[in-house]
MDAnalysis code that builds the backbone (N, CA, C; Angstrom):
import MDAnalysis as mda
import numpy as np

u = mda.Universe.empty(384, n_residues=128, atom_resindex=np.repeat(np.arange(128), 3), trajectory=True)
u.add_TopologyAttr("name", ["N", "CA", "C"] * 128)
u.add_TopologyAttr("resid", np.arange(1, 129))
u.add_TopologyAttr("resname", ["MET", "LYS", "TYR", "LEU", "ILE", "ILE", "ILE", "TYR", "LEU", "VAL", "LEU", "PHE", "VAL", "TYR", "SER", "ALA", "HIS", "ALA", "GLN", "HIS", "TYR", "SER", "SER", "ASP", "PRO", "ASP", "LEU", "ASN", "GLN", "SER", "MET", "ILE", "THR", "LEU", "ASP", "ALA", "ASN", "ALA", "ARG", "LEU", "ASP", "PHE", "GLY", "ALA", "PHE", "ARG", "THR", "ASP", "ILE", "SER", "MET", "GLY", "TYR", "ASN", "ILE", "SER", "GLU", "LYS", "LYS", "ILE", "ASP", "TYR", "LEU", "SER", "ALA", "GLU", "ILE", "GLY", "MET", "SER", "ALA", "GLY", "ASP", "ILE", "TYR", "LEU", "THR", "ALA", "GLU", "ILE", "ALA", "SER", "ILE", "THR", "ASN", "LYS", "SER", "VAL", "ASP", "GLN", "ILE", "VAL", "ALA", "VAL", "TYR", "THR", "VAL", "HIS", "LYS", "ASP", "LYS", "GLY", "TRP", "GLY", "VAL", "MET", "ALA", "LYS", "GLU", "LEU", "GLY", "ILE", "LYS", "PRO", "GLY", "SER", "PRO", "GLU", "PHE", "HIS", "ALA", "LEU", "LYS", "ASN", "ASN", "ALA", "LYS", "ASN"])
u.atoms.positions = np.array([
    [19.756, 10.307, -10.382],
    [19.480, 9.005, -9.844],
    [18.757, 9.125, -8.497],
    [19.236, 10.013, -7.638],
    [18.587, 10.203, -6.345],
    [17.152, 10.674, -6.529],
    [16.931, 11.516, -7.548],
    [15.600, 12.030, -7.825],
    [14.647, 10.883, -8.171],
    [15.089, 9.958, -8.996],
    [14.258, 8.808, -9.358],
    [13.945, 7.933, -8.157],
    [14.912, 7.723, -7.309],
    [14.698, 6.915, -6.107],
    [13.657, 7.578, -5.213],
    [13.749, 8.888, -5.064],
    [12.781, 9.618, -4.245],
    [11.382, 9.498, -4.832],
    [11.260, 9.638, -6.144],
    [9.955, 9.513, -6.801],
    [9.377, 8.121, -6.565],
    [10.181, 7.083, -6.753],
    [9.690, 5.721, -6.541],
    [9.282, 5.491, -5.091],
    [10.033, 6.036, -4.154],
    [9.667, 5.885, -2.753],
    [8.352, 6.589, -2.441],
    [8.188, 7.796, -2.967],
    [6.942, 8.532, -2.753],
    [5.771, 7.759, -3.347],
    [5.929, 7.265, -4.579],
    [4.856, 6.505, -5.214],
    [4.550, 5.232, -4.448],
    [5.587, 4.545, -3.952],
    [5.384, 3.310, -3.206],
    [4.640, 3.580, -1.902],
    [5.088, 4.571, -1.159],
    [4.435, 4.896, 0.112],
    [3.012, 5.353, -0.136],
    [2.834, 6.198, -1.129],
    [1.492, 6.690, -1.417],
    [0.574, 5.559, -1.846],
    [1.038, 4.680, -2.722],
    [0.173, 3.603, -3.191],
    [-0.149, 2.626, -2.072],
    [0.731, 2.488, -1.108],
    [0.460, 1.615, 0.032],
    [-0.678, 2.162, 0.888],
    [-0.855, 3.487, 0.861],
    [-1.898, 4.114, 1.659],
    [-3.012, 4.685, 0.786],
    [-3.037, 4.307, -0.474],
    [-3.988, 4.898, -1.412],
    [-5.421, 4.488, -1.107],
    [-6.308, 5.364, -1.477],
    [-7.725, 5.126, -1.293],
    [-8.167, 3.966, -2.178],
    [-9.094, 3.200, -1.686],
    [-9.687, 2.134, -2.484],
    [-10.930, 2.718, -3.139],
    [-10.879, 2.898, -4.444],
    [-11.956, 3.549, -5.167],
    [-13.076, 2.609, -5.553],
    [-12.701, 1.396, -5.945],
    [-13.664, 0.505, -6.569],
    [-13.241, -0.933, -6.340],
    [-14.181, -1.845, -6.476],
    [-13.830, -3.264, -6.391],
    [-13.223, -3.749, -7.701],
    [-13.255, -2.929, -8.745],
    [-12.625, -3.278, -10.014],
    [-11.138, -2.940, -9.919],
    [-10.258, -3.951, -9.974],
    [-8.827, -3.691, -9.769],
    [-8.213, -2.781, -10.828],
    [-8.670, -2.870, -12.074],
    [-8.107, -2.010, -13.124],
    [-8.461, -0.549, -12.883],
    [-9.717, -0.295, -12.562],
    [-10.136, 1.082, -12.290],
    [-9.430, 1.608, -11.050],
    [-9.344, 0.783, -10.034],
    [-8.679, 1.198, -8.801],
    [-7.216, 1.567, -9.069],
    [-6.517, 0.740, -9.826],
    [-5.111, 1.017, -10.126],
    [-4.960, 2.290, -10.957],
    [-5.868, 2.500, -11.886],
    [-5.823, 3.725, -12.691],
    [-5.970, 4.963, -11.804],
    [-6.854, 4.883, -10.821],
    [-7.068, 6.027, -9.930],
    [-5.876, 6.241, -8.998],
    [-5.268, 5.170, -8.548],
    [-4.072, 5.298, -7.704],
    [-2.954, 5.972, -8.493],
    [-2.783, 5.563, -9.742],
    [-1.764, 6.171, -10.610],
    [-2.082, 7.641, -10.867],
    [-3.355, 7.932, -11.128],
    [-3.762, 9.314, -11.365],
    [-3.476, 10.174, -10.133],
    [-3.801, 9.665, -8.948],
    [-3.520, 10.401, -7.710],
    [-2.024, 10.689, -7.566],
    [-1.208, 9.686, -7.821],
    [0.242, 9.853, -7.679],
    [0.758, 10.905, -8.654],
    [0.302, 10.852, -9.893],
    [0.741, 11.834, -10.891],
    [0.259, 13.236, -10.544],
    [-0.966, 13.344, -10.056],
    [-1.504, 14.659, -9.702],
    [-0.775, 15.252, -8.505],
    [-0.310, 14.406, -7.604],
    [0.464, 14.914, -6.463],
    [1.776, 15.547, -6.938],
    [2.317, 15.039, -8.020],
    [3.565, 15.590, -8.552],
    [3.349, 16.925, -9.251],
    [2.160, 17.124, -9.868],
    [1.874, 18.371, -10.572],
    [0.364, 18.602, -10.603],
    [-0.169, 19.091, -9.483],
    [-1.614, 19.306, -9.383],
    [-2.075, 20.377, -10.376],
    [-1.240, 21.342, -10.656],
    [-1.603, 22.397, -11.616],
    [-1.891, 21.828, -12.991],
    [-1.061, 20.909, -13.448],
    [-1.281, 20.278, -14.755],
    [-2.547, 19.430, -14.727],
    [-2.748, 18.705, -13.627],
    [-3.969, 17.903, -13.483],
    [-5.198, 18.812, -13.542],
    [-5.170, 19.898, -12.779],
    [-6.296, 20.835, -12.734],
    [-6.592, 21.387, -14.127],
    [-5.565, 21.761, -14.857],
    [-5.751, 22.293, -16.206],
    [-6.341, 21.235, -17.132],
    [-5.836, 20.004, -17.056],
    [-6.357, 18.915, -17.898],
    [-7.835, 18.658, -17.624],
    [-8.206, 18.582, -16.366],
    [-9.611, 18.328, -16.011],
    [-10.483, 19.517, -16.424],
    [-9.999, 20.713, -16.183],
    [-10.745, 21.913, -16.537],
    [-11.029, 21.962, -18.038],
    [-10.004, 21.733, -18.832],
    [-10.161, 21.788, -20.285],
    [-10.935, 20.583, -20.819],
    [-10.675, 19.419, -20.270],
    [-11.307, 18.204, -20.778],
    [-12.781, 18.073, -20.430],
    [-13.188, 18.674, -19.326],
    [-14.568, 18.505, -18.858],
    [-15.313, 19.821, -18.689],
    [-14.697, 20.917, -19.086],
    [-15.313, 22.240, -19.007],
    [-15.762, 22.561, -17.574],
    [-14.832, 22.357, -16.650],
    [-15.051, 22.673, -15.239],
    [-14.031, 23.743, -14.865],
    [-14.460, 24.762, -14.185],
    [-13.525, 25.838, -13.852],
    [-12.437, 25.334, -12.906],
    [-11.273, 25.922, -13.022],
    [-10.178, 25.573, -12.113],
    [-10.548, 25.942, -10.678],
    [-11.331, 26.993, -10.516],
    [-11.801, 27.390, -9.192],
    [-12.656, 26.276, -8.579],
    [-13.514, 25.663, -9.383],
    [-14.366, 24.562, -8.909],
    [-13.501, 23.356, -8.528],
    [-12.481, 23.075, -9.314],
    [-11.583, 21.953, -9.018],
    [-10.845, 22.207, -7.707],
    [-10.378, 23.426, -7.512],
    [-9.727, 23.779, -6.242],
    [-10.692, 23.617, -5.074],
    [-11.946, 24.019, -5.268],
    [-12.966, 23.867, -4.235],
    [-13.171, 22.381, -3.890],
    [-13.280, 21.541, -4.919],
    [-13.480, 20.105, -4.683],
    [-12.315, 19.518, -3.897],
    [-11.114, 19.969, -4.211],
    [-9.925, 19.471, -3.525],
    [-9.831, 20.007, -2.100],
    [-9.904, 21.312, -1.952],
    [-9.646, 21.942, -0.651],
    [-10.836, 21.873, 0.303],
    [-12.013, 22.135, -0.197],
    [-13.182, 22.237, 0.690],
    [-13.916, 20.906, 0.873],
    [-14.050, 20.146, -0.189],
    [-14.753, 18.860, -0.103],
    [-13.784, 17.755, 0.325],
    [-12.494, 17.953, 0.061],
    [-11.489, 16.962, 0.451],
    [-11.322, 15.831, -0.546],
    [-11.675, 16.091, -1.786],
    [-11.561, 15.062, -2.826],
    [-10.117, 14.920, -3.282],
    [-9.714, 13.691, -3.516],
    [-8.415, 13.434, -4.127],
    [-8.543, 13.689, -5.628],
    [-7.432, 13.657, -6.325],
    [-7.459, 13.826, -7.781],
    [-8.324, 12.739, -8.427],
    [-8.218, 11.518, -7.936],
    [-9.039, 10.428, -8.474],
    [-10.517, 10.687, -8.275],
    [-10.883, 11.202, -7.101],
    [-12.284, 11.543, -6.834],
    [-12.763, 12.637, -7.786],
    [-11.926, 13.631, -7.994],
    [-12.287, 14.738, -8.885],
    [-12.450, 14.222, -10.311],
    [-11.517, 13.392, -10.754],
    [-11.628, 12.823, -12.100],
    [-12.924, 12.017, -12.236],
    [-13.192, 11.127, -11.276],
    [-14.395, 10.292, -11.353],
    [-15.658, 11.144, -11.324],
    [-15.647, 12.206, -10.547],
    [-16.779, 13.127, -10.524],
    [-17.003, 13.726, -11.907],
    [-15.942, 14.217, -12.518],
    [-16.048, 14.834, -13.845],
    [-16.475, 13.817, -14.901],
    [-15.887, 12.645, -14.867],
    [-16.194, 11.616, -15.869],
    [-17.626, 11.107, -15.713],
    [-18.048, 10.855, -14.490],
    [-19.418, 10.366, -14.276],
    [-20.431, 11.450, -14.651],
    [-20.120, 12.695, -14.346],
    [-21.002, 13.791, -14.757],
    [-21.140, 13.809, -16.276],
    [-20.032, 13.613, -16.968],
    [-20.049, 13.603, -18.428],
    [-20.850, 12.421, -18.979],
    [-20.615, 11.244, -18.435],
    [-21.283, 10.032, -18.922],
    [-22.786, 10.074, -18.652],
    [-23.178, 10.570, -17.485],
    [-24.593, 10.546, -17.087],
    [-25.350, 11.821, -17.450],
    [-24.654, 12.796, -18.003],
    [-25.258, 14.096, -18.308],
    [-25.843, 14.759, -17.067],
    [-25.176, 14.550, -15.931],
    [-25.561, 15.212, -14.691],
    [-24.522, 16.289, -14.396],
    [-24.886, 17.213, -13.549],
    [-23.938, 18.270, -13.193],
    [-22.909, 17.735, -12.191],
    [-21.792, 18.407, -12.130],
    [-20.771, 18.074, -11.140],
    [-21.364, 18.189, -9.737],
    [-22.190, 19.187, -9.513],
    [-22.797, 19.363, -8.198],
    [-23.690, 18.181, -7.814],
    [-24.384, 17.595, -8.790],
    [-25.205, 16.417, -8.511],
    [-24.329, 15.231, -8.108],
    [-23.199, 15.080, -8.766],
    [-22.283, 13.986, -8.442],
    [-21.687, 14.221, -7.053],
    [-21.311, 15.454, -6.763],
    [-20.737, 15.794, -5.450],
    [-21.760, 15.540, -4.343],
    [-23.024, 15.809, -4.604],
    [-24.063, 15.553, -3.596],
    [-24.121, 14.065, -3.253],
    [-24.026, 13.208, -4.252],
    [-24.012, 11.761, -4.008],
    [-22.721, 11.378, -3.297],
    [-21.607, 11.973, -3.714],
    [-20.312, 11.692, -3.094],
    [-20.333, 12.005, -1.594],
    [-20.873, 13.148, -1.231],
    [-20.838, 13.542, 0.182],
    [-21.668, 12.607, 1.057],
    [-22.693, 11.996, 0.492],
    [-23.538, 11.072, 1.256],
    [-22.958, 9.656, 1.273],
    [-22.396, 9.214, 0.144],
    [-22.017, 7.806, -0.016],
    [-20.518, 7.547, -0.167],
    [-19.666, 8.519, 0.072],
    [-18.241, 8.335, -0.202],
    [-17.618, 7.175, 0.568],
    [-18.132, 6.866, 1.732],
    [-17.589, 5.758, 2.512],
    [-17.905, 4.396, 1.904],
    [-18.871, 4.357, 1.004],
    [-19.272, 3.097, 0.360],
    [-18.488, 2.823, -0.915],
    [-17.776, 3.821, -1.431],
    [-16.958, 3.649, -2.630],
    [-17.667, 4.082, -3.900],
    [-16.876, 4.244, -4.936],
    [-17.385, 4.738, -6.206],
    [-18.270, 3.737, -6.925],
    [-18.108, 2.465, -6.669],
    [-18.997, 1.481, -7.284],
    [-20.438, 1.706, -6.862],
    [-20.649, 1.906, -5.569],
    [-21.982, 2.176, -5.045],
    [-22.486, 3.515, -5.581],
    [-21.603, 4.509, -5.592],
    [-22.013, 5.825, -6.077],
    [-22.368, 5.785, -7.556],
    [-21.596, 5.044, -8.346],
    [-21.893, 4.932, -9.776],
    [-23.259, 4.277, -9.987],
    [-23.550, 3.225, -9.226],
    [-24.869, 2.584, -9.317],
    [-25.967, 3.581, -8.956],
    [-25.741, 4.330, -7.897],
    [-26.710, 5.343, -7.455],
    [-26.970, 6.365, -8.566],
    [-25.945, 6.608, -9.382],
    [-26.044, 7.600, -10.452],
    [-26.445, 6.988, -11.797],
    [-26.749, 5.679, -11.792],
    [-27.261, 5.040, -13.002],
    [-26.247, 4.285, -13.831],
    [-25.036, 4.096, -13.333],
    [-24.012, 3.342, -14.065],
    [-23.906, 1.961, -13.427],
    [-24.357, 0.959, -14.159],
    [-24.345, -0.406, -13.631],
    [-23.033, -1.103, -13.978],
    [-22.549, -1.963, -13.076],
    [-21.334, -2.734, -13.375],
    [-21.519, -3.531, -14.676],
    [-20.502, -3.492, -15.526],
    [-20.555, -4.228, -16.781],
    [-21.281, -3.509, -17.904],
    [-21.927, -2.386, -17.601],
    [-22.669, -1.638, -18.627],
    [-21.691, -0.916, -19.552],
    [-22.163, -0.502, -20.722],
    [-21.300, 0.287, -21.616],
    [-20.766, 1.552, -20.936],
    [-21.575, 2.152, -20.081],
    [-21.144, 3.356, -19.362],
    [-20.004, 3.038, -18.400],
    [-20.109, 1.881, -17.715],
    [-19.038, 1.479, -16.810],
    [-17.759, 1.211, -17.591],
    [-17.878, 0.520, -18.735],
    [-16.682, 0.246, -19.544],
    [-16.071, 1.534, -20.078],
    [-16.908, 2.509, -20.433],
    [-16.392, 3.801, -20.882],
    [-15.630, 4.488, -19.753],
    [-16.209, 4.471, -18.557],
    [-15.562, 5.062, -17.378],
    [-14.202, 4.415, -17.140],
    [-14.171, 3.102, -17.167],
    [-12.955, 2.349, -16.923],
    [-11.904, 2.599, -18.007],
    [-12.326, 2.579, -19.261],
    [-11.389, 2.791, -20.366],
    [-10.852, 4.219, -20.380],
    [-11.712, 5.188, -20.101],
    [-11.261, 6.579, -20.072],
    [-10.287, 6.832, -18.918],
    [-10.475, 6.106, -17.826],
    [-9.588, 6.268, -16.680],
    [-8.169, 5.823, -17.013],
    [-8.025, 4.839, -17.869],
    [-6.693, 4.364, -18.259],
    [-5.935, 5.412, -19.050],
    [-6.689, 6.269, -19.735],
    [-6.065, 7.277, -20.584],
    [-5.855, 8.569, -19.844],
])
């Protein structure tokens, strides 16, 4: 019981200070949840992203430690790279320049327009 209370407190505090990823509330909530889950087991998150997007675990560690990306940022980088057929490095280059503007601006910069099939794919995949 104490363990559950601690988990809920951590999730509550973290979500109160969570990064705002997008103006889309569903996508934003999915990323907040992903961040919270990855904080509990980053190794499992790293393995899932590595296997699902064919990105080395070393690259994921680099994105986290050196670039300062959260799990949500790493996921969005991998997913947008997949959707746009661009490399992870191309997405990271846009991220480093525009990260303060949010992922909506970055997605537009990378060719994903709000309401487009690509945006809906990004949003739907984030829920899963």
